[in-house]
Steps between C-alpha positions, in 0.01 A plus 500: 500500500544608859245380755347760716435447871160580641470735802377211721803286421732792566345564841531135600865494400569816697325351806701179477824693460422710806452188714851495636570184692741529787630252753456589866638328805216419742602315814796336333293364206483636146158588361433643154273798553371786292585830671221692330216257570268496798609152607855623556393774741260261671787256554713773650219593742458139610874473549502805728200374699660156543825659616318714758308199634820299540667791678207544740496127576873503571466799731208340682694181563811694598327720756262234640621371838590134506281451808195625310560255217548214748175587682314502168647162413409357840143626471469332160640176638274498806191564289556165325483309831231690685260202473754237605333220692629383836581136565317403819574129480811316386691785328751395235830639373671452166854377441639850554331537839229741382147449624269365231175691485236629263255786479124504549338787315216698661252352251594144592499583870157661476353207308635243747358706785158498331509122460605455862207715612248323277607155619545614861837328492793706634738211427438510126811523282590496132723205415727547198682207343731484200491178299632375170254549218331762292611629163823652638625226732374626837156595623344662806240312700300703752238385747338620820584296806464517875812501713548447875470797729799729465520563873530129575773448243693808606519385861593144415858401577700235315453247780126557502506481123655153501262379771190626325589413143547126573144423618358728236664297226325188622171686520542640151600169339177462298566835334871460439717262305556154644876532448674497839842622382713716727489799265123532529407855605352554840137603503310732731133455574282802440244616756262606226327265258425579141126556470480392136705179508473439877862382502778589737758730346862396547813711500840370394826578674642670189206741474553869564214733590506868409264770621422830329666810650165669553242413764291280271647174628530363146729198493685314226660158543769345279716192521875533473544409128227746403646773720842460342347566157259776605728692739483871421176477299160656575165344578233709330126482440378605156154558359473435127231425244561127529469513877679593819788303643813509709815527293877503539662806343853638477671167558874578477582146382235480228634570152167468319140406571183409318212735433290373790788555741483154662790341313858624482858392449820592678846564362 
């Protein structure tokens, strides 16, 4: 007895037979596509659009003057260093002879200016130190301190420096270590006293003072080991739900950091 095929089965078989699969070369790769389906024509449209975009990009690069591309690159590079701080005391250079510096963002500069105005202390500065510790090996320690007058330090020569630092070390002996080794850093006496602790603020010979590029007068002070680790980074002031604080961001030597942003490690 011969089996009879229903009309539905016959239609499905005809539809499957009409689905002719062909192999097309698209950008050097073989794709199995159905020439009669909508996806095939959609793929061809995307291929044409992609080809036109590549051609337009090639023409744009070909006909763009080299000077224009260099100017655009220079503008992008300068925008990254527009907040670079200036070393006004004891500038340092790395092993390659490049000046070590950092950036002070407008938020950090504005906040330091507000604190200086509130305390009526133009010699206020933000001291940043890097020490071993934290969950990633290194941690930032920040504190507000009072430094000597910038004008007095700027006009001080090396001979005057050696003459002044010697008696100041004897005066500052109760506040410093009793070790009298030759490698002890020289200390400068500040003209302004800390109102809270009523203690004289001292400045080491390896300290470097930076000032913001704007007219706020915001200053940041770092010792040499801290500056070597933080060179090229940014001093920022952030306002978050847990509170507001000064932070170090975009440290080129930091490979990872903790969630609070105070601990980091270097490669």
